[in-house]
C-alpha positions in Angstrom: 8.1 9.1 16.8 6.8 6.4 19.1 6.2 2.7 19.6 3.4 1.3 21.6 4.1 -1.0 24.5 0.4 -2.0 25.0 0.0 -5.7 25.6 -3.8 -6.2 25.5 -6.2 -5.6 22.6 -8.4 -2.6 22.9 -6.2 -0.7 25.4 -4.8 2.7 24.9 -1.7 3.0 22.7 1.2 3.9 25.0 4.2 5.3 23.0 7.8 4.9 23.7 9.8 7.9 22.5 13.3 9.0 21.4 16.1 6.5 20.8 14.2 3.6 22.2 11.7 4.0 19.4 14.4 4.3 16.8 15.9 1.0 17.9 12.6 -0.7 17.6 11.9 0.8 14.2 15.3 -0.2 12.8 14.8 -3.8 14.0 11.3 -4.0 12.7 12.3 -2.9 9.2 15.7 -4.6 8.9 16.0 -7.1 11.7 17.5 -9.3 13.0 20.4 -6.8 13.6 23.5 -7.3 15.7 23.9 -4.8 18.5 27.1 -3.4 16.9 25.2 -2.6 13.7 22.3 -0.9 15.6 24.8 1.1 17.6 26.5 2.2 14.4 23.3 3.2 12.6 22.0 5.2 15.6 25.3 6.6 16.8 24.9 5.0 20.2 27.5 3.6 22.5 27.3 -0.1 23.4 26.2 0.8 27.0 23.5 3.2 25.8 22.2 0.6 23.3 22.0 -2.0 26.1 20.2 0.4 28.4 17.7 1.6 25.8 16.9 -1.8 24.4 16.4 -3.5 27.9 12.7 -2.2 28.3 11.9 -3.4 24.7 13.2 -6.9 25.5 11.4 -6.9 28.9 8.1 -6.0 27.2 8.5 -8.7 24.5 8.6 -6.2 21.7 12.2 -7.2 20.9 13.7 -10.7 21.3 17.3 -12.0 21.1 18.0 -14.5 18.3 20.7 -17.2 18.3 23.0 -18.8 15.7 24.8 -15.7 14.5 28.5 -14.9 14.6 30.3 -11.6 14.6 32.2 -11.2 11.3 35.1 -9.5 12.9 35.7 -11.6 16.0 34.1 -14.9 14.9 32.4 -15.1 18.3 28.7 -15.9 18.7 26.4 -13.0 19.0 22.7 -12.5 19.8 21.1 -10.1 17.2 17.9 -8.3 18.1 14.7 -9.0 16.3 11.0 -8.3 16.7 8.7 -11.1 17.8 6.7 -10.9 14.6 3.9 -13.2 15.8 3.3 -11.2 19.0 1.1 -8.6 17.3 -1.6 -9.2 14.7 -3.2 -6.6 12.5 -6.3 -6.7 10.3 -6.5 -4.9 7.0 -9.7 -4.4 5.0 -10.1 -3.1 1.5 -13.6 -1.9 0.5 -14.7 -1.8 -3.1 -18.1 -1.0 -4.6 -19.3 -4.6 -4.1 -16.8 -6.5 -1.9 -14.9 -6.3 1.4 -11.5 -8.0 1.3 -9.8 -8.6 4.7 -6.4 -10.1 5.7 -4.8 -10.8 9.0 -1.1 -10.0 9.1 1.9 -10.2 11.5 3.8 -7.2 12.8 5.8 -7.3 9.5 2.7 -7.4 7.3 3.1 -11.1 6.3 -0.4 -12.3 5.6 -1.6 -15.2 7.8 -5.1 -15.7 6.4 -7.7 -13.8 4.3 -11.4 -13.7 3.8 -13.9 -11.7 1.8 -17.6 -10.8 1.9 -20.0 -9.2 -0.6 -21.3 -5.7 0.1 -25.0 -6.3 -0.7 -25.9 -3.2 1.2 -23.4 -0.3 0.9 -24.9 1.8 3.7 -22.4 2.8 6.5 -24.2 0.7 9.1 -24.2 -2.4 6.9 -20.6 -2.0 6.0 -19.7 -1.5 9.6 -21.4 -4.8 10.5 -19.8 -6.6 7.5 -16.3 -5.5 8.4 -16.9 -6.4 12.1 -17.9 -9.9 11.0 -14.8 -10.2 8.8 -12.5 -9.2 11.7 -14.1 -11.7 14.1 -13.9 -14.4 11.4 -10.2 -13.8 10.9 -9.6 -13.8 14.7 -11.5 -17.0 15.2 -9.9 -18.8 12.2 -6.3 -18.0 12.7 -5.5 -18.3 16.4 -2.1 -16.7 17.2 -1.4 -13.9 16.3 -5.1 -13.2 16.2 -5.4 -13.5 20.0 -3.3 -10.3 20.1 -4.9 -8.2 17.3 -3.7 -4.7 18.0 -5.5 -2.6 15.4 -7.6 -2.6 12.3 -6.9 -0.7 9.1 -9.5 0.0 6.4 -8.8 1.5 3.0 -11.2 2.7 0.3 -11.2 4.9 -2.8 -12.0 8.4 -1.6 -11.1 11.3 0.7 -10.5 10.4 4.3 -9.8 12.8 7.2 -7.0 11.9 9.8 -9.7 11.0 12.4 -11.2 8.3 10.2 -14.2 10.3 8.7 -14.9 9.3 5.1 -15.4 12.7 3.6 -16.4 11.3 0.2 -16.3 7.8 -1.4 -17.8 7.8 -4.8 -17.9 4.0 -5.3 -19.7 3.6 -2.0 -21.9 6.6 -2.3 -20.7 8.1 1.0 -20.4 11.6 2.2 -19.2 12.7 5.6 -19.4 9.2 7.3 -17.6 8.8 10.7 -16.6 5.3 9.7 -13.6 5.0 12.0 -15.5 5.8 15.1 -18.3 3.4 14.2 -15.9 0.6 13.6 -14.1 1.2 16.9 -17.4 1.0 18.7 -18.3 -2.2 16.9 -14.9 -3.9 17.5 -13.5 -2.4 20.7 -10.1 -2.0 18.8 -8.2 1.0 17.5 -9.2 1.6 13.8 -7.5 3.7 11.2 -9.2 4.6 7.9 -7.1 5.5 4.9 -7.3 6.3 1.2 -6.5 3.0 -0.6 -3.7 4.4 -2.8 -2.0 6.0 0.2 -2.2 2.8 2.2 -0.6 0.9 -0.7 2.1 3.5 -0.9 2.8 3.1 2.9 3.0 -0.7 2.4 5.5 -0.4 -0.4 7.6 2.1 1.6 8.0 -0.2 4.7 7.6 -3.7 3.5 7.6 -3.6 -0.3 9.9 -3.0 -3.3 10.5 0.6 -2.2 11.7 -0.3 1.3 14.3 2.1 2.5 13.7 4.3 -0.6 13.3 7.9 0.5 11.8 9.3 -2.7 9.6 7.3 -4.9 6.2 7.5 -6.7 3.5 5.0 -7.1 1.2 5.0 -10.1 -1.8 2.7 -9.8 -3.9 1.6 -12.8 -7.1 -0.4 -12.4 -10.7 0.6 -12.1 -9.3 4.1 -11.7 -5.9 5.8 -11.8 -4.2 6.7 -8.5 -1.0 8.3 -7.4 1.1 8.2 -4.3 4.3 10.1 -3.6 7.0 9.7 -0.9 9.5 12.6 -0.4 12.2 12.6 2.3 10.8 9.3 3.6 7.4 10.8 4.2 4.2 9.8 2.4 2.5 13.0 1.1 -0.9 12.7 2.7 -2.7 15.8 1.5 -6.4 16.6 1.5 -6.6 16.1 -2.3 -4.9 12.7 -2.2 -8.3 10.9 -2.6 -9.6 13.1 -5.4 -7.9 11.1 -8.2 -6.2 14.2 -9.7 -3.9 12.1 -11.9 -6.9 10.4 -13.6 -7.5 13.3 -15.9 -3.9 14.1 -16.8 -3.9 14.4 -20.6 -1.9 11.7 -22.4 -3.1 11.4 -26.0 -4.6 14.4 -27.9 -6.2 12.0 -30.3 -7.5 9.5 -27.7 -11.0 8.6 -26.7 -13.2 10.6 -24.3 -13.5 9.8 -20.6 -16.9 10.0 -18.8 -16.1 13.6 -17.9 -15.5 14.6 -21.5 -11.7 14.8 -21.4 -9.9 13.7 -24.6 -7.2 11.0 -24.1 -6.7 11.5 -20.4 -5.5 8.7 -18.0 -9.0 7.6 -17.2 -9.8 7.3 -20.9 -6.6 5.4 -21.8 -5.6 3.2 -18.8 -8.6 2.1 -16.8 -9.9 -1.5 -17.1 -13.3 -0.3 -18.5 -11.6 2.0 -21.1 -9.3 -0.8 -22.4 -12.2 -3.3 -22.6 -14.4 -0.7 -24.4 -11.8 0.1 -27.0 -10.9 -3.6 -27.6 -14.6 -4.5 -27.8 -15.1 -1.9 -30.4 -12.1 -3.1 -32.4 -12.9 -6.8 -32.1 -16.7 -6.3 -32.4 -17.5 -8.4 -29.4 -17.4 -8.2 -25.6 -13.9 -8.9 -24.3 -12.5 -8.8 -20.8 -9.3 -7.0 -19.8 -7.2 -10.1 -19.3 -8.3 -11.6 -22.6 -7.3 -8.4 -24.3 -3.8 -8.8 -22.9 -3.7 -12.5 -23.7 -4.7 -11.8 -27.3 -2.1 -9.0 -27.6 0.6 -11.3 -26.2 -0.4 -13.9 -28.8 0.0 -11.4 -31.6 -3.6 -10.6 -32.4 -3.2 -7.3 -34.3 -6.2 -5.3 -33.1 -5.7 -6.3 -29.4 -2.0 -5.5 -29.8 -2.9 -2.0 -31.1 -5.2 -1.3 -28.2 -2.6 -2.6 -25.6 0.3 -0.7 -27.2 -1.7 2.6 -27.3 -2.6 2.3 -23.7 0.9 1.2 -22.7 2.4 4.1 -24.6 0.0 6.4 -22.8 1.1 4.9 -19.5 4.7 5.6 -20.5 3.8 9.3 -21.0 2.2 9.4 -17.5 5.3 7.7 -15.9 7.6 10.2 -17.7 5.5 13.1 -16.5 5.7 11.8 -12.9 9.4 11.4 -13.3 9.9 14.9 -14.8 7.8 16.7 -12.2 8.9 14.9 -9.0 12.4 13.4 -9.9 12.0 10.2 -7.8 14.5 7.5 -7.3 12.0 5.0 -8.7 8.5 4.8 -10.1 6.3 1.8 -9.1 3.5 0.8 -11.5 0.9 -1.1 -9.6 -2.8 -2.1 -9.5 -5.0 -4.6 -11.2 -4.0 -3.4 -14.6 -0.2 -3.5 -14.0 0.2 -6.4 -16.4 -0.5 -3.8 -19.2 3.0 -2.5 -18.5 4.5 -5.9 -19.1 2.6 -7.0 -22.2 3.1 -3.5 -23.7 6.6 -3.1 -22.3 8.1 -1.8 -25.6 5.4 0.8 -26.1 5.7 1.8 -22.4 9.4 2.4 -22.9 8.8 4.3 -26.1 6.3 6.6 -24.3 8.8 7.3 -21.6 11.6 8.1 -24.0 9.5 10.4 -26.1 8.7 12.6 -23.1 12.0 12.5 -21.2 15.1 14.6 -22.0 17.9 12.5 -23.5 20.1 14.0 -20.9 17.9 12.8 -18.0 18.9 9.7 -16.0 17.0 6.6 -16.9 13.9 6.1 -14.9 13.8 3.1 -12.6 10.4 1.6 -13.3 9.2 -1.3 -11.2 6.0 -3.2 -12.1 4.1 -4.7 -9.2 1.1 -7.0 -9.7 -1.6 -6.0 -7.1 -4.8 -7.9 -6.4 -7.3 -7.1 -3.7 -5.6 -9.1 -1.0 -2.5 -6.8 -1.5 -4.8 -3.7 -1.2 -6.1 -5.2 2.1 -2.5 -5.8 3.2 -1.8 -2.1 2.5 -4.6 -1.2 4.9 -3.0 -3.5 7.5 0.3 -1.6 7.1 -1.5 1.7 7.8 -2.6 0.1 11.1 0.9 -1.2 11.7 2.4 2.2 11.1 -0.1 3.8 13.4 0.8 1.3 16.1 4.5 1.9 15.6 4.5 5.7 15.0 1.8 6.5 17.6 -0.4 8.7 15.4 -3.4 8.1 13.2 -1.7 9.3 10.0 
């Protein structure tokens, strides 16, 4: 593991290694931390901690805070923290028609955001659009934008570790060296990631699964996605961007998906599928949020559609729990409200497909809009900056 000590945008990433990196990572995730607590966590003597942390303090990556007292002695102490505003990161989420971008601090707190339509989805046009968004954020925000260290981009599809987009159905791309093109455009390090994996990374470091070593993320929105963390590592496999969970069978009597599968996750859980079923029931065009509002208000046909989908989501969550035995399952994405409006049906679906002897699944619903997706891309860039590798 490693932590960069670079101080100028666009320069090479120079990693620190060994215990010094571990100190910085503990402080980044949990700081401010007293030196005594850091020494305990890392099994270091007080002298070793002082020696190893000195270069981090000298470089400005760590700072000493004031106003804290040691619980045992009652004496004032100076816990270590990161200078959160010393490093800025830009995250960009690409959809089929829009680019969403955010500027964050070192701890992924969003400073400002901007978006732009993708009128032209060609790689060259998207490179120019993302470049303009990064420059707009930098000009708008001031510090920490003066010290933007890296840019992360996420999209639905398969991405190689070197930033080549192997396939992106929504954009119509195949074998596009997008990372290299953006680095040439911006003069900054760029990391490109699958959008669900980047959101998983964000939840692992700075979200509701922070310090959780084994969890699963189920995303429901325009499509269905899945991220898994085992032994504190995100499983970043070549098939991660294929959308394998989208065609998991959930209801043998359910509707067909565009691929011809009966009652699969795509047919039961996606925004378009819910809207189509509700529209057929109500005999008019109806949007996803309106379907949920009608169901919450007791409209019987909308309630039936929502409960059918929520129960199917419960079946999917139970399957993920049965197969991977995580500490918790996060349900996220633009359709996550489905799990709340259909909470009773969701629980029924889980119960029907879990052993009565199994422990109760810890299910955490997270509302996710496109700015949160963009923040996930920024976290991929932060992790790259901290860990010293491109994924």
